[in-house]
C-alpha positions in Angstrom: -13.0 0.7 8.5 -12.7 0.8 5.1 -11.0 -2.4 3.2 -9.2 -1.6 -0.4 -9.4 -5.3 -2.6 -5.7 -5.0 -4.5 -6.1 -6.1 -7.8 -3.5 -9.0 -8.6 -2.1 -7.7 -12.3 -1.8 -5.3 -10.5 1.1 -6.1 -9.1 2.6 -7.7 -11.9 2.0 -4.4 -13.7 4.3 -2.5 -10.9 7.3 -4.7 -11.1 8.4 -4.6 -15.0 7.4 -3.8 -18.3 8.7 -4.9 -21.6 6.3 -2.2 -23.4 8.2 -0.1 -25.8 7.6 4.0 -24.7 9.7 6.6 -23.9 10.3 6.4 -20.0 11.5 9.8 -19.3 9.3 11.4 -21.8 6.5 10.2 -20.2 7.5 11.1 -16.3 8.5 14.4 -17.5 4.8 14.9 -18.8 3.6 13.2 -15.4 5.6 16.2 -13.5 3.8 18.6 -16.3 0.1 17.9 -15.2 1.0 17.4 -11.3 3.4 20.3 -11.0 4.7 18.4 -7.5 6.1 21.4 -4.9 9.4 20.6 -5.0 11.9 20.8 -8.0 12.6 16.8 -9.6 16.0 15.9 -11.6 14.7 12.6 -13.6 17.5 10.2 -15.2 18.4 7.3 -16.5 19.1 4.8 -14.1 20.5 0.8 -14.6 18.2 -1.3 -12.2 15.5 -0.7 -10.0 13.3 3.1 -10.2 14.7 4.9 -7.5 13.6 7.9 -5.7 15.9 10.3 -3.3 13.9 12.8 -1.7 14.7 15.7 0.9 13.8 19.1 2.6 16.8 19.3 4.3 16.6 23.4 3.9 12.9 23.5 4.4 9.3 23.4 2.1 10.6 26.2 -0.3 13.8 23.9 -1.1 12.2 20.4 -1.7 14.4 18.5 -4.4 13.8 14.8 -5.3 15.6 12.6 -7.8 13.8 10.0 -9.6 16.0 7.2 -11.4 13.7 5.4 -14.3 15.2 1.9 -15.6 15.0 0.4 -19.3 11.8 -1.8 -17.7 10.2 0.7 -15.3 6.0 -0.1 -16.0 3.8 2.9 -17.1 2.0 2.0 -13.4 5.4 2.3 -11.5 6.6 5.2 -12.9 3.1 6.6 -12.2 2.9 6.1 -8.9 6.5 7.6 -7.7 5.2 10.6 -9.5 2.0 10.8 -7.6 3.5 10.3 -4.7 5.9 12.9 -5.2 3.3 15.0 -5.5 1.3 13.6 -3.1 -1.7 12.5 -5.0 -0.9 8.6 -4.5 -3.6 8.2 -2.0 -6.1 9.6 -4.2 -8.6 7.3 -5.8 -8.0 6.4 -8.8 -5.1 9.0 -9.4 -2.0 6.8 -10.5 -4.7 5.0 -13.0 -5.9 8.2 -14.6 -2.2 9.3 -15.2 -1.9 6.3 -16.6 -4.8 6.7 -19.4 -3.3 10.0 -19.8 -0.2 9.6 -20.7 -1.6 6.2 -23.4 -3.4 8.7 -25.0 -1.0 11.7 -25.1 1.7 9.5 -27.2 -0.9 8.3 -30.0 
């Protein structure tokens, strides 16, 4: 059995952030990198980050909607995109996505 030790600071970063950055642009860049096998609409949302997903008509017509609020952290956005792409459980995937997003903005 594998024991995973969660960084307590990470939980805080998933809640929200006052950092100024283009959240929609960040999500779109991550989607370009990961290329999940479904159609995803990204939109601004007033409150909590939200992911709606459906495969009603089969895998070839899978879709999702990703609503991003103005206080979403990079980590939370990266986790949501990684989950949609099926790589959220890959070790270090979310951390690499966050770091890659920071370097592409500079």
